[in-house]
N, C-alpha and C positions, 0 to 999 in steps of 0.2 A: 392601509392595506398593502401587503407585499405582493410581488408578482413572481411567478415561476413560469418559465417558458412563455413569457408575455401574457400570462393569464392571471387575473387577480386571485389571490389566495389568502387564507388565514392559516398561519402555520405556527407551530410551537415545537421546540426541540426539548429533549430531556437527556440527562446524562448522570449516571451514578457508576461507581466503580464496577467496571466489567460490562456495563449495559448502556445502550443508546436507544433513543426513540425519536421519531419524527412524525408529527400529526399534521396533516394538511387537509384543509377544506377548500373546495372550489365552489364558491357561492353561486356562480352562474349555472352550474349543472347539479348543484346539491350533491356533490360527490366528495367522499372522504377517503384519504389514503393514510394508512397507518403503517409505518416502518419500524420494526423492532430488530435489534441486533445485539449479539454478545461478542462481536468481532471488532476489535478496536480500530482496525484499518478500514472498516466499511465506510464508504463515502456516501452518506445518506443524502447529501445535497445533490449529488449527480444522479443518484437513483431516483430521487423525487422529480428532478427536472425531466429525466427520461420518461418516467411514468406519466407525468402530466402531458408531455409531448405526445406519447402514444394515445392517451385518452382524448386528446384534442386534435388529433390528425396532423401534428406537426412533425418535422424531421427529428430523428433521434439517432444516437450512435450506440450500437452494442459494443461491449468490451471486445477487444481483439486478443486472440490467443497468441502468445509469443511463440517464436520459432526457436527451437533449441538447437544449439551446436555443440559439438564435442570439443572439450578442452583437455589438454594434456594434464595428467595427474600431478606432474612436477609443478605446473603453474598453479593448480588448485591448492597445493600444499602451502604456497606462499600466503594465501588468504586466511589460513587457520589462525585463530586467536580471538582476543576480546577487544571490542571497539567501544570506547566510552563516549557517550553523547552528552551526558550531564552527570552530576554526582549520583543520581539514582537510575539513570537510563543507559543501558548498554546492549550490545548484541554480541553473542558468542557464536563464532563460526567454527565448525568442525568438519572433517572429511571422513566419510564412511563408504567403503567400497566404490570409490570413484565419484561419489555424490557429495556436493557441499550441502551442509545443513546449517540453518541459522536459528537462533533462539533469542528473541528480544526479552528484556527483563519483564517478568510477569506474563509471558506469552508461551504458547506451546511451540515446540520445535517444528520448523517447516523445511522442505526441500527447496534449494536454490537451483534454478535452471539457467545455463549460460546462453546468452545471445551473442556474445563475443568473448574474447579472452579476459576482459575486465568488467563486462556488463552482465548482470544477472536479473532474473525476474522470478516472481512467485506465480504459481498457477492458482493458488488459493485466494489471492487478493491482488488488486491492482497496485503492486509495489515493485519498484525497480531499485536495483543496487548497483553501485559503481565503486570498484576498488581503485584507489589512487596510489601510485608509486612516486617516490621522491626522485631527485636527480641521480641517486646511486642505484636506482632500480628496486628499492625496498618498499614494500607496501606500508604506507603510513596512515591512510585514511579510508573510511568507508562512507560514501554518500548514499542516503536513501531518498527516493523520490516517491511521494505519496500525496494524493489529493492536492496536487499543484504546489506542494512545498518540498524543499530540499533540506535535509538535515545532515550534518557532518559529524562523524565520530572518529576519534583518534585511536589508532591501534596502541593498546597499552600492554598487551601480553602476546 
């Protein structure tokens, strides 16, 4: 038997293109939690832990809303392009009316909000982005942070 938030559980996950599920049973209280999502960056393991914590009176942490800062449009223009993470995974970054927008392969376009000149976040999901410059000051990489993992994409366009 597995544990979530120090409580015994019986759990099963499911995944098919575009959809995720997480089914959790807490035998001690005869409680069942079913999580369904069609958002690829949804962190069902964290959501499950927090829900079990809430149900069992344990501490939990709500997601924190990022604080947005204003970044000069000349800096934002440097980030525009395509970043390749693998042969089939990429993120396209574009600028529209002073707002950076990102679109990962197979995903809808989302707004990117600055928390510093090089660090950005999404309001729609718990995803952070960091633009990395080389020694010449040219943007060469994009690092995404999601669900405790970091992925690096190389700027190709």
